C-alpha positions in Angstrom: 30.5 -27.4 -80.9 32.6 -28.2 -77.9 33.6 -24.5 -77.7 30.0 -23.4 -77.9 27.7 -22.3 -80.8 25.6 -19.3 -80.9 22.5 -18.6 -83.0 20.8 -15.3 -83.3 19.2 -12.5 -85.2 21.6 -10.0 -87.1 19.9 -7.5 -89.3 16.9 -9.7 -89.6 18.9 -12.7 -90.8 19.9 -15.4 -88.4 23.3 -16.6 -88.1 25.1 -19.6 -86.5 28.5 -18.9 -85.2 30.8 -21.9 -84.4 34.5 -21.4 -84.2 34.2 -17.9 -85.3 32.6 -18.6 -88.8 29.2 -17.3 -89.7 26.9 -19.2 -92.0 23.6 -18.1 -93.7 20.6 -20.2 -92.9 20.2 -22.0 -96.1 24.0 -22.8 -96.7 24.1 -24.1 -93.1 21.2 -26.4 -93.8 22.8 -27.8 -96.9 26.3 -27.9 -95.5 25.5 -29.7 -92.3 22.7 -31.9 -93.1 23.6 -32.7 -96.7 20.5 -31.6 -98.5 16.9 -30.3 -98.3 15.1 -30.4 -95.1 12.1 -32.3 -96.8 11.5 -35.8 -95.6 12.3 -38.6 -97.9 15.3 -37.0 -99.8 17.7 -39.7 -98.7 17.7 -43.1 -100.6 17.7 -45.2 -97.6 17.1 -44.3 -93.8 20.1 -44.3 -91.5 20.3 -46.8 -88.6 22.3 -47.2 -85.6 23.4 -44.8 -82.7 23.6 -41.2 -83.4 27.0 -39.9 -84.2 28.3 -36.8 -82.4 28.1 -35.0 -85.7 24.5 -35.7 -86.2 23.6 -34.6 -82.7 25.6 -31.3 -83.0 24.3 -30.5 -86.5 20.7 -31.3 -85.6 20.7 -29.3 -82.5 22.4 -26.4 -84.2 20.0 -26.2 -87.0 16.9 -26.3 -85.0 18.2 -23.6 -82.4 19.0 -21.4 -85.6 15.6 -21.8 -87.0 14.0 -21.2 -83.6 16.2 -18.0 -83.0 15.2 -16.7 -86.4 11.5 -17.2 -85.8 11.2 -19.8 -88.7 8.6 -21.9 -86.9 7.8 -24.2 -89.7 11.5 -25.1 -90.3 12.1 -25.6 -86.7 9.1 -27.9 -86.5 10.3 -30.0 -89.5 13.6 -30.6 -87.5 11.6 -32.2 -84.8 10.0 -35.8 -84.6 6.6 -33.9 -84.1 6.2 -31.1 -86.7 2.6 -30.7 -86.2 2.9 -29.8 -82.5 6.3 -28.2 -82.5 5.9 -25.6 -85.3 2.9 -23.8 -83.8 4.5 -24.1 -80.4 7.6 -22.2 -81.6 5.4 -19.7 -83.3 3.4 -19.1 -80.1 6.5 -18.7 -78.2 7.6 -15.8 -80.2 4.2 -14.2 -80.9 2.4 -14.9 -77.6 5.5 -14.4 -75.5 6.4 -11.2 -77.1 10.0 -12.4 -77.8 11.5 -9.8 -80.2 15.1 -11.2 -80.2 16.9 -14.3 -79.2 20.4 -15.5 -79.0 20.8 -19.2 -78.2 24.1 -20.6 -77.0 24.4 -24.3 -77.2 26.7 -26.2 -74.7 28.7 -29.4 -74.9 26.5 -32.3 -75.8 26.2 -35.3 -73.3 25.4 -38.3 -75.4 22.2 -37.2 -77.4 21.3 -34.4 -75.0 22.3 -30.8 -75.8 22.1 -28.0 -73.1 21.7 -24.5 -74.2 21.2 -20.9 -72.8 18.6 -18.6 -74.2 19.3 -14.8 -73.9 16.1 -13.2 -75.2 14.5 -9.8 -75.3 10.8 -9.7 -74.5 8.8 -6.5 -75.7 5.3 -5.5 -74.9 3.6 -2.1 -75.4 6.8 -0.4 -75.9 8.5 -1.9 -72.8 11.5 -4.3 -73.4 13.4 -6.4 -71.0 16.2 -9.1 -71.3 15.4 -12.6 -70.2 17.9 -15.4 -69.8 17.3 -19.1 -68.9 18.6 -22.5 -69.6 17.2 -25.6 -71.2 18.0 -28.6 -73.1 17.0 -30.8 -76.0 17.4 -34.4 -77.0 18.1 -35.8 -80.6 16.6 -39.1 -81.9 16.2 -40.8 -85.1 13.0 -40.4 -87.0 11.1 -43.6 -87.1 10.4 -43.7 -90.8 13.4 -41.8 -92.2 16.2 -42.4 -89.7 17.1 -38.7 -89.9 18.4 -37.2 -86.7 15.6 -35.0 -85.1 15.0 -33.0 -82.1 12.8 -35.2 -79.7 9.8 -32.7 -79.3 8.7 -31.7 -75.8 7.3 -28.4 -74.9 10.1 -28.2 -72.2 12.6 -27.6 -74.9 11.3 -24.1 -75.3 11.3 -23.5 -71.6 11.8 -26.1 -68.9 8.6 -25.2 -67.2 6.3 -25.5 -70.3 4.0 -28.5 -70.4 1.6 -30.0 -73.0 -1.1 -27.6 -74.0 0.6 -24.6 -72.2 2.0 -21.7 -73.9 4.0 -18.4 -73.2 2.2 -15.2 -72.7 3.3 -11.6 -72.2 1.0 -8.9 -71.2 -0.9 -7.3 -68.3 -1.1 -9.9 -65.6 -4.4 -11.4 -65.0 -3.8 -11.2 -61.3 -1.9 -8.8 -59.2 1.2 -10.0 -57.4 1.1 -10.5 -53.6 3.5 -9.5 -50.9 3.5 -12.5 -48.6 3.9 -11.8 -44.8 4.7 -14.2 -42.1 2.2 -14.5 -39.1 4.0 -11.6 -37.3 3.9 -9.3 -40.4 7.4 -9.8 -41.5 7.9 -9.9 -45.3 8.7 -13.1 -47.0 10.6 -12.1 -50.3 11.2 -15.1 -52.5 14.9 -14.1 -53.0 15.4 -14.7 -49.3 13.1 -17.7 -49.1 13.5 -19.5 -52.4 11.5 -22.5 -51.3 8.4 -20.4 -50.9 8.4 -19.5 -54.6 5.9 -22.2 -55.7 3.9 -21.6 -52.6 3.7 -17.9 -53.3 2.8 -18.5 -56.9 -0.2 -20.7 -55.7 -1.2 -18.1 -53.0 -1.2 -15.3 -55.7 -3.5 -17.4 -58.0 -5.9 -18.2 -55.2 -5.9 -14.9 -53.2 -4.2 -12.3 -55.4 -7.4 -10.8 -56.8 -8.7 -9.9 -53.3 -5.5 -8.8 -51.8 -5.7 -5.2 -53.1 -2.9 -5.0 -55.6 -2.5 -3.6 -59.2 -1.3 -6.0 -61.9 1.9 -5.2 -63.8 3.3 -6.3 -67.2 4.7 -9.9 -67.0 5.6 -12.9 -69.0 4.0 -16.2 -67.6 3.1 -19.7 -68.6 -0.6 -20.2 -69.3 -2.2 -23.7 -69.3 -4.5 -25.2 -71.7 -7.5 -23.8 -69.9 -6.3 -20.3 -70.0 -5.1 -20.3 -66.3 -1.9 -18.4 -65.6 0.9 -20.3 -63.9 4.1 -18.9 -62.3 5.6 -15.6 -63.4 8.7 -15.9 -65.6 9.6 -12.3 -66.1 8.4 -8.9 -64.8 8.6 -6.1 -67.4 6.7 -3.5 -65.4 6.0 -4.0 -61.8 2.4 -3.4 -60.6 1.4 -2.9 -56.9 1.4 -6.1 -55.0 -1.4 -6.8 -52.5 -0.5 -8.0 -49.0 -1.3 -11.4 -47.8 -0.6 -12.6 -44.2 0.3 -16.3 -44.0 1.1 -18.6 -40.9 4.7 -18.9 -42.0 7.3 -17.9 -39.3 10.3 -16.1 -40.9 12.8 -17.4 -38.5 11.6 -21.1 -38.7 11.4 -20.7 -42.6 15.0 -19.4 -42.6 16.2 -22.5 -40.6 14.3 -24.8 -42.9 15.6 -23.1 -46.0 19.3 -23.7 -44.6 18.5 -27.1 -43.4 17.3 -28.7 -46.7 20.6 -27.7 -48.4 22.3 -30.5 -46.4 21.1 -33.0 -49.2 20.3 -32.8 -52.8 16.7 -33.9 -52.7 15.0 -32.9 -49.4 11.7 -31.7 -48.2 10.6 -30.5 -44.7 7.5 -28.9 -43.2 6.7 -27.6 -39.8 3.4 -27.2 -37.9 2.5 -25.5 -34.7 0.7 -28.4 -32.7 -1.5 -26.0 -30.6 -3.1 -24.4 -33.8 -2.2 -26.3 -36.9 -0.5 -23.3 -38.5 2.3 -24.1 -40.9 5.4 -22.4 -39.8 7.7 -23.5 -42.5 8.0 -25.5 -45.8 11.2 -25.9 -47.7 12.5 -28.0 -50.5 15.8 -28.7 -52.3 15.8 -27.9 -55.2 14.1 -24.8 -53.9 12.0 -23.6 -56.9 11.0 -27.0 -58.3 8.3 -29.5 -57.3 6.9 -28.7 -53.7 7.5 -32.2 -52.4 6.9 -31.3 -48.8 3.2 -30.5 -49.7 2.6 -32.5 -52.8 4.8 -35.7 -52.3 3.2 -39.2 -52.2 5.8 -41.6 -50.8 5.7 -44.5 -48.3 6.7 -43.0 -44.9 8.6 -46.0 -43.5 8.7 -46.6 -39.9 7.6 -43.0 -38.9 4.1 -44.6 -39.5 4.6 -46.7 -36.5 3.2 -43.7 -34.5 -0.2 -44.5 -36.1 0.4 -48.1 -35.8 1.1 -47.9 -32.1 -2.0 -45.7 -31.7 -4.0 -48.5 -33.5 -2.6 -51.1 -31.2 -3.7 -49.3 -28.0 -7.1 -48.6 -29.7 -7.7 -52.4 -30.3 -6.2 -53.5 -27.0 -3.3 -55.3 -28.8 -0.6 -53.6 -26.7 0.3 -50.5 -24.7 3.6 -48.9 -24.0 4.5 -51.3 -21.2 3.2 -54.5 -22.7 5.9 -57.1 -23.3 6.3 -57.8 -27.1 8.4 -60.1 -29.1 11.0 -58.8 -31.5 12.5 -61.7 -33.5 14.9 -61.1 -36.3 12.1 -61.9 -38.9 8.4 -62.8 -38.9 6.2 -64.3 -41.5 2.8 -62.8 -42.6 0.7 -64.6 -45.3 3.8 -66.2 -46.6 6.0 -63.1 -46.9 9.0 -62.7 -44.6 9.7 -59.3 -42.9 12.9 -58.6 -41.2 14.6 -55.9 -38.9 17.5 -54.0 -40.0 20.5 -56.3 -40.1 18.2 -58.9 -38.4 18.5 -57.4 -35.0 16.5 -58.8 -32.0 15.6 -57.4 -28.7 13.3 -57.9 -25.8 11.3 -55.7 -23.7 8.0 -53.8 -23.9 6.4 -51.9 -26.9 8.1 -48.6 -25.8 11.5 -50.3 -26.3 10.4 -51.7 -29.6 9.2 -48.4 -30.7 12.4 -46.6 -29.6 14.6 -49.3 -31.4 12.2 -49.3 -34.5 11.7 -53.0 -34.4 9.7 -54.0 -37.5 8.8 -57.5 -36.4 7.3 -56.4 -33.1 4.9 -54.1 -34.9 3.8 -57.0 -37.1 3.8 -60.1 -34.8 1.9 -58.4 -32.0 -0.9 -57.3 -34.3 -1.6 -61.0 -35.5 -4.7 -61.2 -33.1 -6.5 -58.6 -35.1 -6.9 -61.3 -37.9 -9.2 -63.3 -35.7 -11.2 -60.1 -35.3 -11.3 -59.6 -39.0 -10.3 -55.9 -38.8 -6.6 -56.3 -39.6 -7.0 -55.0 -43.1 -8.8 -51.8 -42.3 -7.9 -50.9 -38.7 -4.8 -48.8 -39.6 -6.7 -46.7 -42.0 -9.6 -46.2 -39.6 -7.4 -45.1 -36.9 -5.5 -42.8 -39.1 -8.8 -41.0 -40.0 -10.5 -41.2 -36.7 -7.6 -39.6 -34.7 -5.0 -38.0 -37.1 -7.2 -36.7 -40.0 -5.3 -38.8 -42.5 -7.8 -39.7 -45.2 -9.8 -36.6 -44.7 -9.5 -33.7 -47.3 -7.3 -30.9 -46.1 -8.0 -27.2 -47.0 -4.7 -25.7 -46.4 -4.9 -22.5 -48.6 -2.8 -24.0 -51.4 -2.8 -27.4 -53.2 -1.6 -30.3 -51.0 -1.7 -34.0 -51.3 -3.7 -35.7 -48.6 -2.1 -38.7 -46.9 -3.5 -42.1 -47.8 -3.8 -45.3 -45.7 -6.0 -47.5 -47.9 -7.5 -50.9 -47.1 -5.1 -53.6 -47.8 -5.0 -57.4 -48.1 -2.4 -60.1 -47.6 1.3 -59.2 -47.1 0.5 -55.5 -47.9 -1.4 -55.3 -44.6 1.8 -56.2 -42.6 3.8 -53.9 -44.9 1.5 -51.0 -44.0 2.1 -51.4 -40.2 5.7 -50.4 -40.8 4.9 -47.6 -43.4 5.4 -49.5 -46.6 2.9 -51.2 -49.0 0.3 -48.8 -50.4 0.6 -46.1 -47.9 1.6 -42.6 -49.1 2.6 -39.5 -47.1 4.5 -36.3 -47.4 6.5 -34.2 -44.9 3.4 -32.1 -44.2 1.2 -35.1 -43.3 4.0 -36.6 -41.0 4.6 -33.2 -39.3 0.9 -33.2 -38.6 1.1 -36.8 -37.1 3.7 -35.5 -34.6 1.7 -32.3 -34.0 -1.3 -34.5 -33.2 0.7 -36.5 -30.6 2.1 -33.4 -29.0 -1.3 -31.6 -28.6 -3.4 -34.6 -28.0 -5.7 -33.8 -30.9 -5.6 -33.2 -34.7 -5.6 -29.8 -35.8 -5.7 -29.4 -39.7 -2.5 -27.7 -41.0 -3.1 -24.4 -42.7 -1.1 -21.7 -44.4 -3.9 -19.0 -44.7 -6.6 -18.5 -42.0 -9.9 -20.0 -42.9 -11.6 -16.6 -42.5 -9.7 -15.5 -45.7 -12.2 -17.6 -47.9 -14.5 -19.3 -45.5 -13.2 -22.8 -46.4 -13.9 -25.8 -44.0 -11.2 -27.6 -42.2 -10.9 -31.3 -41.8 -11.6 -32.6 -38.3 -10.9 -35.7 -36.3 -11.6 -37.0 -32.8 -9.3 -36.1 -30.0 -6.9 -38.8 -28.9 -8.1 -40.5 -25.8 -5.9 -39.2 -22.9 -4.2 -42.7 -22.4 -3.4 -43.1 -26.0 -2.0 -39.6 -26.3 0.3 -40.1 -23.2 1.3 -43.5 -24.5 2.4 -42.0 -27.8 4.3 -39.2 -26.1 6.1 -41.8 -23.9 7.2 -43.8 -26.9 8.2 -40.8 -29.0 10.2 -39.5 -25.9 12.0 -42.7 -25.6 12.9 -42.7 -29.3 14.5 -39.3 -28.8 16.1 -39.6 -25.3 16.7 -43.3 -24.4 20.1 -44.7 -24.8 18.9 -47.2 -27.4 16.5 -44.7 -29.2 17.2 -44.4 -33.0 16.5 -40.6 -32.8 18.7 -40.0 -29.8 21.7 -38.6 -31.8 19.7 -36.3 -34.1 17.5 -34.9 -31.3 20.5 -34.4 -28.7 20.6 -30.7 -29.0 16.8 -30.2 -29.4 15.0 -28.7 -26.2 12.6 -30.7 -24.2 9.9 -31.6 -24.0 10.6 -33.5 -27.2 9.8 -36.7 -29.1 10.6 -38.3 -32.4 10.4 -41.2 -34.7 12.9 -42.4 -37.4 12.1 -44.2 -40.5 13.5 -45.6 -43.9 11.3 -46.5 -46.7 12.5 -49.0 -49.3 12.3 -47.9 -52.9 13.1 -50.3 -55.6 16.4 -49.6 -57.5 17.7 -47.0 -55.0 18.8 -46.5 -51.4 16.0 -46.2 -49.0 14.5 -42.8 -48.5 15.3 -41.2 -45.0 12.3 -40.1 -42.9 12.1 -38.4 -39.6 9.4 -36.6 -37.6 9.4 -35.1 -34.2 8.5 -32.2 -31.9 9.9 -29.8 -29.4 7.8 -27.3 -27.4 5.1 -26.0 -29.7 6.6 -27.0 -33.0 6.5 -30.2 -34.9 8.3 -31.1 -38.0 8.9 -33.8 -40.5 11.4 -34.3 -43.4 12.2 -36.8 -46.2 15.6 -37.2 -48.0 15.5 -39.0 -51.2 18.0 -42.1 -51.0 19.2 -40.7 -47.7 19.3 -44.2 -46.0 18.5 -44.3 -42.3 16.2 -41.7 -40.8 18.6 -40.6 -38.1 21.4 -40.1 -40.7 19.9 -37.6 -43.0 16.2 -36.5 -42.4 16.9 -36.4 -38.6 19.5 -33.6 -38.8 17.2 -31.5 -41.0 14.3 -31.8 -38.6 16.4 -31.1 -35.6 17.7 -27.9 -37.2 14.2 -26.6 -37.8 13.0 -27.5 -34.2 16.0 -25.6 -32.7 14.7 -22.5 -34.5 11.5 -22.2 -32.6 
């Protein structure tokens, strides 16, 4: 198995090749597993950790049965034969898979990676299809037999429960996405746009004027098509203009490659148009639009707006920044317990946690401390409203809180959740002085309603710009190094969000000219160290 094992169809009979020796299906079964595949043939169930031989043999048998199209046998080699057998059959029949050669790689513990080289055929048209997946081996609960742990992702990494493979004439024509200037956005050049383009196709493809081709796709339990996996015969794509800017998108694609798990989004403050969205990994989950994570100290932008709204403090108001502070019995600290003196602008620039908690204590007397942040986020930043971007996004959330969670929310922890798009919009709102809902497709494409919010009062808008400018340009500003080469006028805010069991997530948001951006790097540490350079690279592209 260490040198690789192949299973495939040869003359209608599947073979397993390992070390240059071929075995017929029945002999392989008996030789490796030691008997009939029927449950209960052994006198006593095995226990204990799986051996390398058991993992290797079980994976080889399952892959052989799958490649041969023997769905029932493949199902019996899993811990869920009732679900697995029909799924294997549907893979072959609904997916139009006429041949398959599966090469197993070297196991890592009980996980076996493998490569599928298949041929998909529909209406006389055939095309090769190659991809990678993996399977895990477990002991059966009642028999102790080694079995493949069933999950639809075994057949293809994008398959989920209830979904199935389909090959045929596509239900919706493909779309050729264009940027706001009419420049084509091919997915090969802009890989982060793959999930976005798939979503745009599902929503707008029928009206874009294209002609469907023959494809292989994943269909969910409700019959809705997902992303295309293989194109057997190209149709004619319709054209769809988006708000993306090809130059900014290219910079974003490059920037996210700095770190393994990174998301960035860029928005034009004067319009709300989304100019870029990029993720690393590129073709996976669209974290920039769909993420739900604590934004850390980047949330202090909204907290500062709340403080000005309720008269707690303004940019020039002296505030205390002790090394720690108590709120309802919970102690909150500054990074490395630093302390400083000065006004709110200085506390913002240095990202003093305790100043943004201690100064807000008077709101307890007014009884609004648990709701003031969420009310401010909704009133001026559109956070808490439903955004109609043109594709699926996750709206930011600043829920009502109690106890120590209230203090945590002021510094972007607790129950607050945001993503890169949400935080890019926050910076865009500060830069323009009013919230403009981000959008990827103009509203006249389908007449959808945009979320709205009240403009920032002039004094509040100018105050926030003063503080963000200090964070980006003052000698003690936490964003100074990252924003050093970014053109003025500019402003920024760093953030790091604590996540149990890992290093803090790195957050950064800022603006330059008529472009605002935000990024999050998983386990990236300080905002200036990881997310900051990503945002700066995007802002320089404008």
